[in-house]
C-alpha positions as CSV (number, residue, x, y, z in Angstrom):
1,M,0.0,0.0,0.0
2,T,2.7,2.5,1.0
3,Q,4.8,1.6,-2.0
4,Y,2.1,2.5,-4.5
5,A,1.0,5.6,-2.4
6,L,4.6,7.0,-2.6
7,R,5.0,5.9,-6.2
8,F,2.0,7.9,-7.5
9,D,1.9,10.7,-4.9
10,L,3.7,13.1,-7.4
11,S,1.0,12.4,-10.0
12,V,-1.6,14.1,-7.7
13,A,0.7,16.7,-6.1
14,V,2.0,18.1,-9.3
15,V,-1.4,19.8,-9.9
16,A,-0.7,21.9,-6.8
17,M,3.0,22.2,-7.5
18,A,2.8,23.4,-11.1
19,G,-0.7,24.6,-11.6
20,N,-2.8,27.6,-10.5
21,V,-4.5,27.2,-7.1
22,T,-7.0,29.2,-5.1
23,E,-5.9,30.6,-1.7
24,N,-9.1,29.7,0.1
25,G,-9.8,26.6,-1.9
26,D,-13.0,28.0,-3.5
27,D,-14.1,30.0,-6.5
28,N,-14.0,33.3,-4.6
29,G,-10.5,33.0,-3.4
30,T,-7.4,34.7,-4.7
31,I,-5.7,32.9,-7.6
32,I,-2.1,32.0,-6.8
33,G,0.3,31.2,-9.5
34,P,2.2,27.9,-9.5
35,E,5.3,27.5,-7.3
36,F,7.1,25.7,-10.2
37,S,7.0,26.8,-13.8
38,W,7.5,23.3,-15.2
39,T,6.4,22.7,-18.7
40,K,4.3,19.6,-19.6
41,K,7.4,18.0,-21.1
42,E,9.3,18.5,-17.8
43,Q,6.4,17.1,-15.8
44,G,6.5,14.1,-18.1
45,Y,10.2,13.7,-17.4
46,L,9.4,13.7,-13.6
47,N,6.7,11.1,-14.0
48,S,8.6,8.8,-16.3
49,A,11.9,9.1,-14.3
50,F,10.5,6.7,-11.7
51,F,9.8,4.0,-14.4
52,Y,13.3,4.3,-15.9
53,G,14.8,3.6,-12.5
54,Y,12.3,0.8,-11.9
55,M,13.0,-0.8,-15.3
56,G,16.8,-0.5,-14.7
57,M,16.6,-2.4,-11.5
58,C,14.0,-5.0,-12.5
59,L,16.5,-7.6,-13.8
60,S,18.6,-7.3,-10.7
61,A,15.7,-7.3,-8.3
62,G,15.4,-11.1,-8.2
63,W,19.1,-11.3,-7.4
64,V,18.8,-8.7,-4.6
65,V,15.9,-10.6,-3.0
66,G,17.7,-14.0,-3.4
67,R,20.9,-12.6,-1.9
68,F,19.6,-10.5,1.0
69,G,16.2,-12.1,1.7
70,A,12.7,-11.0,0.8
71,Q,11.8,-9.7,4.3
72,R,14.9,-7.5,4.5
73,S,14.7,-6.3,0.9
74,L,11.1,-5.1,1.4
75,L,12.0,-3.4,4.7
76,I,14.9,-1.5,3.1
77,S,12.8,-0.6,0.1
78,T,10.1,0.9,2.3
79,L,12.6,2.9,4.4
80,L,14.3,4.2,1.3
81,N,10.9,5.3,-0.1
82,A,10.1,7.1,3.1
83,L,13.4,8.9,2.9
84,V,12.7,9.9,-0.7
85,A,9.3,11.3,0.4
86,G,10.9,13.4,3.1
87,L,13.5,14.8,0.7
88,T,11.1,15.5,-2.1
89,P,9.9,19.0,-1.0
90,V,13.5,20.1,-0.4
91,V,14.9,18.7,-3.6
92,A,12.0,19.9,-5.7
93,R,12.7,23.4,-4.6
94,F,16.4,23.0,-5.2
95,R,16.8,21.9,-8.8
96,L,14.6,20.1,-11.3
97,D,17.4,17.8,-12.6
98,V,18.3,16.7,-9.1
99,F,14.6,16.0,-8.5
100,I,14.5,13.8,-11.6
101,V,17.5,11.8,-10.2
102,L,15.7,11.4,-6.9
103,R,12.7,10.0,-8.8
104,V,15.0,7.5,-10.6
105,L,16.4,6.4,-7.3
106,Q,12.9,5.9,-6.0
107,G,12.2,3.6,-8.9
108,L,15.3,1.7,-8.3
109,S,14.3,1.1,-4.6
110,Q,10.8,0.0,-5.4
111,A,11.8,-2.6,-8.0
112,V,12.4,-5.2,-5.3
113,A,9.0,-4.8,-3.7
114,I,6.9,-7.1,-5.9
115,P,9.6,-9.9,-6.2
116,S,9.9,-9.8,-2.3
117,I,6.1,-10.3,-1.9
118,H,6.1,-13.1,-4.4
119,C,9.0,-14.9,-2.6
120,L,7.2,-14.5,0.7
121,L,4.0,-15.9,-0.7
122,G,5.9,-18.9,-2.0
123,K,7.3,-19.6,1.4
124,W,4.3,-18.8,3.6
125,S,1.3,-19.7,1.6
126,P,0.1,-23.3,1.1
127,R,-0.8,-23.7,-2.5
128,K,-4.5,-24.2,-1.8
129,N,-4.6,-20.8,0.0
130,L,-2.3,-19.0,-2.5
131,A,-4.9,-17.1,-4.4
132,L,-6.6,-15.8,-1.2
133,M,-3.3,-14.7,0.4
134,A,-2.1,-13.1,-2.8
135,G,-5.4,-11.3,-3.3
136,L,-5.2,-9.8,0.2
137,A,-1.6,-8.9,-0.3
138,Y,-1.9,-7.3,-3.7
139,S,-5.2,-5.5,-2.9
140,G,-2.9,-3.2,-0.9
141,L,-1.5,-1.8,-4.2
142,S,-5.0,-0.7,-5.3
143,I,-5.7,0.7,-1.8
144,G,-2.4,2.7,-2.1
145,V,-3.7,4.3,-5.3
146,V,-7.1,5.1,-3.7
147,L,-5.2,6.6,-0.8
148,V,-3.3,8.9,-3.1
149,F,-6.3,10.0,-5.1
150,T,-8.4,10.7,-2.0
151,A,-6.2,11.6,1.1
152,G,-3.5,12.9,-1.1
153,S,-5.9,15.3,-2.8
154,V,-7.2,16.5,0.6
155,L,-3.6,17.1,1.9
156,N,-2.6,18.9,-1.2
157,A,-5.6,21.2,-0.8
158,N,-5.6,21.7,3.0
159,G,-2.2,20.6,4.3
160,F,-2.1,19.7,8.0
161,G,-4.6,22.5,9.0
162,R,-4.4,26.1,9.8
163,V,-2.1,25.6,12.7
164,S,0.6,24.4,10.5
165,P,3.1,26.6,8.6
166,F,1.3,25.6,5.4
167,H,-1.5,28.0,5.8
168,Y,-2.7,28.4,2.2
169,S,-3.4,25.9,-0.5
170,G,-0.6,27.0,-2.8
171,D,2.0,25.7,-0.2
172,N,0.2,22.6,1.1
173,W,1.6,20.1,-1.3
174,P,4.6,19.1,0.9
175,S,2.2,17.7,3.5
176,S,1.2,14.7,1.4
177,F,4.8,13.7,0.9
178,Y,5.5,14.1,4.7
179,A,2.3,12.2,5.6
180,F,3.0,9.2,3.4
181,G,6.6,9.2,4.4
182,V,5.7,8.9,8.1
183,L,3.2,6.2,7.2
184,A,5.9,4.3,5.4
185,V,8.2,4.5,8.5
186,V,5.4,3.2,10.7
187,V,4.7,0.3,8.3
188,A,8.5,-0.5,8.1
189,I,8.7,-0.7,12.0
190,A,5.6,-3.0,12.1
191,W,7.1,-5.1,9.2
192,Q,10.4,-5.6,11.0
193,W,8.6,-6.6,14.2
194,L,6.0,-8.9,12.7
195,A,7.4,-10.3,9.4
196,Y,9.8,-13.2,9.0
197,E,11.4,-14.8,6.0
198,S,9.9,-18.2,6.4
199,P,8.0,-20.4,8.9
200,A,11.4,-22.1,9.6
201,V,12.8,-18.9,11.2
202,H,9.6,-17.6,13.0
203,P,10.3,-17.7,16.7
204,T,6.8,-18.2,18.0
205,I,5.1,-20.3,15.3
206,S,3.7,-23.7,16.6
207,R,5.1,-26.9,15.3
208,E,1.6,-27.9,14.0
209,E,1.1,-24.6,12.1
210,R,4.6,-24.8,10.6
211,L,4.0,-28.4,9.4
212,L,0.6,-27.4,8.0
213,I,2.2,-24.6,5.9
214,E,5.3,-26.5,4.8
215,S,3.5,-29.7,3.9
216,D,1.6,-28.0,1.1
217,L,4.3,-25.7,-0.2
218,A,5.5,-26.5,-3.7
219,S,9.2,-26.2,-2.6
220,D,10.7,-27.6,0.6
221,D,14.4,-27.4,0.0
222,S,15.1,-23.6,0.1
223,E,17.8,-24.0,2.7
224,E,19.9,-25.8,0.1
225,L,19.9,-23.0,-2.4
226,R,23.3,-22.0,-3.5
227,E,24.3,-18.4,-2.6
228,Y,23.5,-15.9,-5.3
229,S,26.4,-14.2,-7.2
230,F,26.1,-10.9,-9.0
231,L,26.0,-12.8,-12.4
232,D,22.7,-14.3,-11.3
233,A,21.2,-10.8,-11.8
234,L,22.0,-10.9,-15.5
235,P,19.9,-13.0,-17.9
236,I,22.8,-12.7,-20.4
237,S,24.5,-15.3,-18.2
238,A,22.4,-17.8,-20.1
239,F,24.9,-17.5,-22.9
240,F,28.0,-18.0,-20.8
241,P,30.0,-21.2,-21.1
242,A,28.6,-24.3,-19.4
243,H,31.2,-24.4,-16.7
244,I,30.3,-20.9,-15.6
245,R,26.5,-21.5,-15.8
246,Q,26.9,-24.5,-13.5
247,R,28.2,-22.3,-10.7
248,L,25.2,-19.9,-10.9
249,A,22.1,-20.2,-8.7
250,V,19.6,-19.0,-11.4
251,P,19.2,-21.3,-14.5
252,W,18.7,-18.4,-16.9
253,R,19.3,-20.5,-20.0
254,D,16.5,-22.8,-19.1
255,I,14.2,-19.9,-18.2
256,L,14.8,-18.1,-21.4
257,L,14.1,-21.3,-23.4
258,S,11.0,-22.1,-21.5
259,R,7.7,-21.7,-23.3
260,P,5.6,-21.3,-20.2
261,A,7.9,-18.6,-19.0
262,W,7.6,-16.6,-22.2
263,V,3.8,-17.1,-22.2
264,L,3.7,-15.7,-18.7
265,T,5.9,-12.8,-19.8
266,I,3.5,-11.9,-22.6
267,A,0.5,-12.0,-20.2
268,M,2.1,-9.9,-17.6
269,T,3.4,-7.4,-20.1
270,A,-0.1,-7.0,-21.5
271,S,-1.4,-6.6,-17.9
272,D,1.0,-3.8,-17.1
273,F,0.4,-2.1,-20.4
274,G,-3.3,-1.9,-19.6
275,L,-2.8,-1.1,-16.0
276,Y,-0.4,1.8,-16.5
277,T,-2.4,3.1,-19.5
278,L,-5.6,3.2,-17.4
279,L,-3.8,4.5,-14.3
280,T,-2.2,7.4,-16.1
281,C,-5.0,8.2,-18.5
282,V,-8.2,7.6,-16.7
283,P,-8.1,11.0,-14.8
284,T,-7.2,12.8,-18.1
285,Y,-10.0,11.0,-20.0
286,F,-12.5,11.9,-17.3
287,H,-11.5,15.6,-17.5
288,E,-11.0,16.0,-21.3
289,V,-13.8,13.9,-22.7
290,L,-16.4,13.6,-19.8
291,D,-15.9,17.2,-18.9
292,M,-15.4,16.5,-15.2
293,P,-13.8,19.2,-13.1
294,V,-10.2,18.5,-12.1
295,V,-11.1,17.8,-8.4
296,T,-14.0,15.6,-9.4
297,S,-12.0,13.7,-12.0
298,G,-9.3,13.0,-9.4
299,V,-11.7,11.6,-6.8
300,S,-13.6,9.7,-9.5
301,A,-10.4,8.2,-10.7
302,A,-10.1,6.5,-7.3
303,L,-13.3,4.5,-7.9
304,P,-11.8,2.0,-10.4
305,Y,-9.1,1.1,-7.9
306,M,-11.6,0.7,-5.1
307,G,-13.3,-1.8,-7.3
308,Q,-9.9,-3.4,-8.2
309,S,-9.0,-3.8,-4.5
310,L,-12.3,-5.7,-4.0
311,T,-12.1,-7.9,-7.1
312,S,-8.6,-8.9,-6.3
313,V,-9.8,-11.0,-3.3
314,I,-12.6,-12.7,-5.2
315,P,-10.5,-15.4,-6.8
316,G,-9.0,-16.3,-3.4
317,L,-12.5,-16.7,-1.8
318,L,-13.7,-18.9,-4.7
319,V,-10.6,-21.1,-4.9
320,H,-10.5,-21.5,-1.2
321,S,-13.7,-23.5,-1.2
322,P,-13.3,-27.3,-1.1
323,R,-15.7,-27.8,-4.0
324,W,-13.6,-25.6,-6.3
325,R,-10.4,-27.3,-5.3
326,R,-11.9,-30.7,-6.0
327,N,-13.3,-29.9,-9.4
328,V,-11.0,-27.2,-10.9
329,S,-7.3,-27.7,-11.6
330,F,-4.7,-25.0,-10.9
331,L,-4.1,-24.6,-14.7
332,A,-7.9,-24.1,-15.4
333,T,-8.0,-21.6,-12.5
334,R,-5.1,-19.6,-13.9
335,K,-6.6,-19.5,-17.4
336,L,-10.1,-18.8,-16.2
337,F,-9.3,-15.7,-14.1
338,T,-6.8,-14.4,-16.7
339,A,-9.4,-14.7,-19.4
340,I,-12.1,-13.0,-17.4
341,S,-9.8,-10.2,-16.3
342,F,-8.4,-9.5,-19.8
343,C,-11.5,-10.1,-21.8
344,G,-13.7,-8.3,-19.3
345,A,-11.4,-5.2,-19.3
346,A,-11.3,-5.3,-23.1
347,G,-15.1,-5.6,-23.4
348,F,-15.7,-2.6,-21.0
349,L,-13.2,-0.5,-22.8
350,L,-14.9,-1.2,-26.2
351,G,-18.2,-0.3,-24.5
352,A,-16.7,3.0,-23.4
353,A,-15.4,3.6,-26.9
354,Y,-18.8,3.2,-28.4
355,S,-20.8,4.9,-25.6
356,Q,-22.5,8.2,-26.4
357,N,-23.6,8.7,-22.8
358,K,-21.0,10.2,-20.5
359,T,-22.4,8.5,-17.4
360,L,-22.3,5.1,-19.1
361,A,-18.8,5.8,-20.4
362,F,-17.6,6.6,-16.9
363,A,-19.2,3.4,-15.6
364,M,-17.5,1.3,-18.4
365,V,-14.0,2.7,-17.8
366,T,-14.5,2.2,-14.0
367,M,-15.5,-1.4,-14.6
368,A,-12.6,-2.0,-17.0
369,A,-10.1,-1.1,-14.3
370,S,-12.0,-2.9,-11.6
371,V,-12.2,-6.2,-13.3
372,T,-8.4,-6.3,-13.7
373,G,-8.1,-7.2,-10.0
374,L,-9.2,-10.8,-11.0
375,I,-5.7,-11.3,-12.4
376,N,-4.6,-12.1,-8.8
377,G,-6.1,-15.5,-9.3
378,G,-4.7,-15.9,-12.8
379,C,-1.3,-15.3,-14.4
380,A,-0.1,-13.0,-11.6
381,L,0.5,-16.2,-9.5
382,N,1.8,-18.3,-12.3
383,H,5.4,-17.5,-11.4
384,I,5.0,-19.5,-8.2
385,D,3.4,-22.4,-10.1
386,L,6.4,-22.6,-12.5
387,S,9.1,-22.3,-9.8
388,P,8.5,-21.4,-6.1
389,R,12.2,-21.1,-5.7
390,Y,12.7,-18.6,-8.5
391,A,9.3,-16.8,-8.2
392,G,11.1,-13.6,-7.3
393,V,13.5,-13.9,-10.2
394,L,10.6,-14.6,-12.6
395,I,8.4,-11.7,-11.4
396,A,11.4,-9.4,-11.7
397,Y,12.1,-10.6,-15.2
398,T,8.4,-10.1,-16.3
399,N,8.3,-6.8,-14.5
400,F,11.1,-5.5,-16.8
401,Y,9.0,-6.0,-19.9
402,G,6.0,-4.7,-18.0
403,S,7.9,-1.5,-17.1
404,V,8.7,-1.0,-20.8
405,A,5.0,-1.4,-21.6
406,G,4.2,0.9,-18.7
407,I,6.3,3.6,-20.3
408,I,5.0,3.0,-23.9
409,G,1.3,2.9,-23.0
410,P,0.9,6.5,-21.5
411,F,3.2,8.0,-24.2
412,L,1.2,6.3,-26.9
413,A,-2.1,7.6,-25.4
414,D,-0.6,11.1,-25.3
415,A,0.5,10.9,-28.9
416,L,-2.9,9.6,-30.1
417,T,-5.0,12.3,-28.3
418,P,-3.5,15.7,-29.5
419,H,-7.0,17.2,-29.8
420,K,-8.4,15.6,-26.7
421,N,-11.6,14.4,-28.2
422,A,-13.7,11.2,-27.9
423,S,-12.7,9.8,-31.3
424,E,-9.0,10.0,-30.5
425,W,-9.6,8.3,-27.1
426,R,-11.6,5.6,-28.9
427,V,-8.3,4.6,-30.7
428,V,-6.5,4.3,-27.3
429,F,-9.3,2.0,-26.0
430,Y,-9.2,-0.1,-29.2
431,I,-5.4,-0.7,-28.9
432,T,-5.6,-1.5,-25.2
433,A,-8.5,-3.9,-25.7
434,G,-6.6,-5.5,-28.6
435,V,-3.5,-6.1,-26.3
436,Y,-5.7,-7.6,-23.6
437,I,-7.6,-10.0,-26.0
438,G,-4.4,-11.1,-27.8
439,A,-2.7,-11.9,-24.5
440,A,-5.7,-13.8,-23.2
441,I,-5.8,-16.0,-26.3
442,I,-2.0,-16.7,-26.1
443,Y,-2.2,-17.5,-22.4
444,C,-5.2,-19.7,-22.6
445,L,-3.7,-21.7,-25.4
446,F,-0.1,-22.2,-24.1
447,A,0.1,-21.5,-20.4
448,S,1.2,-24.1,-17.9
449,A,0.8,-24.4,-14.1
450,D,3.2,-27.3,-13.8
451,R,6.4,-27.1,-11.9
452,Q,9.1,-26.8,-14.5
453,P,12.2,-29.1,-14.9
454,W,14.5,-26.1,-14.1
455,A,12.5,-25.1,-11.0
456,D,15.2,-26.2,-8.6
457,G,18.2,-25.1,-10.7
458,E,20.7,-27.0,-12.7
459,Q,22.9,-27.8,-9.7
460,F,20.1,-29.5,-7.9
461,Q,19.3,-31.7,-10.9
462,K,23.0,-32.7,-11.0
463,K,23.0,-33.3,-7.3
464,S,19.9,-35.5,-7.5
465,A,21.3,-37.5,-10.4
466,S,24.6,-37.9,-8.5
467,S,22.7,-39.0,-5.4
468,R,20.6,-41.5,-7.3
469,N,23.7,-43.0,-9.0
470,G,25.4,-43.2,-5.6
471,H,22.5,-45.1,-4.1
472,R,22.4,-47.5,-7.1
473,S,26.1,-48.2,-6.7
474,L,25.8,-48.8,-3.0
475,D,22.9,-51.2,-3.6
476,S,24.9,-53.1,-6.2
477,N,27.8,-53.5,-3.8
478,R,25.5,-54.7,-1.1
479,A,23.9,-57.3,-3.4
480,G,27.3,-58.5,-4.6
481,H,28.5,-59.1,-1.0
482,G,25.3,-60.6,0.2
483,V,24.4,-57.7,2.5
484,T,20.7,-57.7,3.6
């Protein structure tokens, strides 16, 4: 929640930072000019700088999580984001280029968050409860967006109240960064106190609960994982000589040649393309096409993510039922929720494109974003199916392509809507719907939920083969000497 709140806080605050505001917050107040005279292009640099940092760190994020642990990586990431939030008002007033660098650093620090959560889900969630636990965990991302659009807007307009130094609306924007920064520190303290890397290291867990969790995990040999080296952060190591690859902990060559891994990458890239396009463009669409006032469009933009936070737990509630587990396989579950999420979003976007009624168009776009929460029972969990051990590496790898799509989507929407009219936005919705439908078809035809042969790494396959050969040799010797 705090990660996404801090990620998108600037998207809301920039209205107060670089736009005209009213001193008393109403139409009769004095108009105050913007504190920063940033152009639209410079504001675009600020917003995209985060994603450049995020994309740059994505491929290394799996290595960081594997090397330092998921619990510790998420803790450090949250504290770094709190620090960035506290520095933002000071740096923004210092120099624009330094502010851009700070945004890049924020993106770098957040790249480990999702891989950390995926790794912890793989270690803590029995497979039968995975969809429910993942839905609850990832609903926090949507709640973070809602928090920014609602509480962030209020803080940008009113600050901490008249008793604070920020006594007029033109100078209230720092309060949202300070508030979310303090919230991140509180969350980090609670995380350090309550969260543990795995059931095996939890100091107060009962033996029965630990056995209950570990008996249904897809992987039970995490303690044997070879220590990560820096080369494990580089997919290019797949093309290194065999004697080097055998010393690495991550079997990149097998991952890059795996059809299920590529199918998953396509699905997650399409998901991120749609998510970031909707997240960035929905407030603009509400304002430019549906003629909503800026404040109203900001609050209305929170509604899709309220819906998304609710739909993200629906798969878990359904899959958790014994009847579902008896009658529906994991693969069918992944395909079903992915298809409903992607095709549902595409259908609602096409409905919005053809709608002549502004209220109906608003409802359609809201539903399009809301239904994407169902992906938390679909391909979003497929990384853990393919390899619980390398779930963090896989999610980091697919996030890299998703970040590229997240940069392309909003830029494409900007380029296609120069006149800000409904017919131009219709093209944006067509393209996004097409991406969703194409990815749904590919995923439903070729996805797999089976644990892959490379799931434990090349060294473990060799170790197992060596162990089996050793046992066979010992049995032969015993037979030859009459040992019983």
